[in-house]
N, C-alpha and C positions, 0 to 999 in steps of 0.2 A: 643527654649529655653531649652528643655530637652538635646539636644546635647551639648549646652554650659555648662549646669550643669554638665554633665559627664566629659567634658574637665576640668572644675574647680576642680572636685574631683580628677581627674588623676594628675593635676598639684599639688594639695595639698599633694597627696601621695608621690610625688617625693622629697619634701623638707626635710622631716625627715630623710630618708635614706642618703641623701647627707650631711645633717648636721652631722649625726653620722660618716660618712666616713671622713668628715672634722676634727671632733674632734679626730679621730684616726690617722690623718695625712695621709690618703690615697688619698685625693683630695685637691686641692688648694682652696683658698678663692674665687677665680674667679668662680669656679664651684658652690660653695654655693650661691654666689650672683646671678649667672645665674638661678639657681633653684628658688630662691626667686622671681627674676624678672618674670620668667615664671608664677609663681603663681599669682603675682600681675596683670599681663596682663590678665590672665584668669578671675580674679575677676572683672577687668575693663570691659571685654567683657560681663560678666554676668550682670553687672550693666547697661550697655548700652542696652542689650537685654530686661531687665526688664523695663527700662525706655521707650523703644520703644513700648513694649506691653501695658503699662499703657497709653501712649499718644494715641495709636490707639484705646484703649477702650474708653477713654474720647472723642476722636473725633467722634467715632460712636455714643455715647450718644448725643453729641452736634448736630450731623447731623440729629438725630432723634428727634430733638426738646427737648432734655434733658431727654427724657424718661417719661415725665409727660404728660398725656393726659387728656383733659377736657371732651371729649365725647366718646361714644362707637365706632364711626367710626375711630377716631384717635387711640384708643386703639387697634382695630383690625388691622389697617395698621401697627402699631408698632410691634405687635406680628407676623404678616406675615413677616416683614423685618427681625426680629430676628430669626425666624425659617429658613428663607432662608440663613442667614449668618452662621448657625451652621450645 
């Protein structure tokens, strides 16, 4: 997710310079649209990565019986699994 975040930041940094060059007549409208499209694609990838992380987290909790334990043996098993995962 950190890599995707860096890609999103890089894509965001490219839009403004291209917009300025477009306003000055140095590049065409297609180049501006292409920069914006790249930014939107990066945002979509970031959204999918975040969604996948949240789904994986929810699946982990669900597979561990929701994280709620009624007795000490279940609590210890839950803690062991969590420590192995990290």
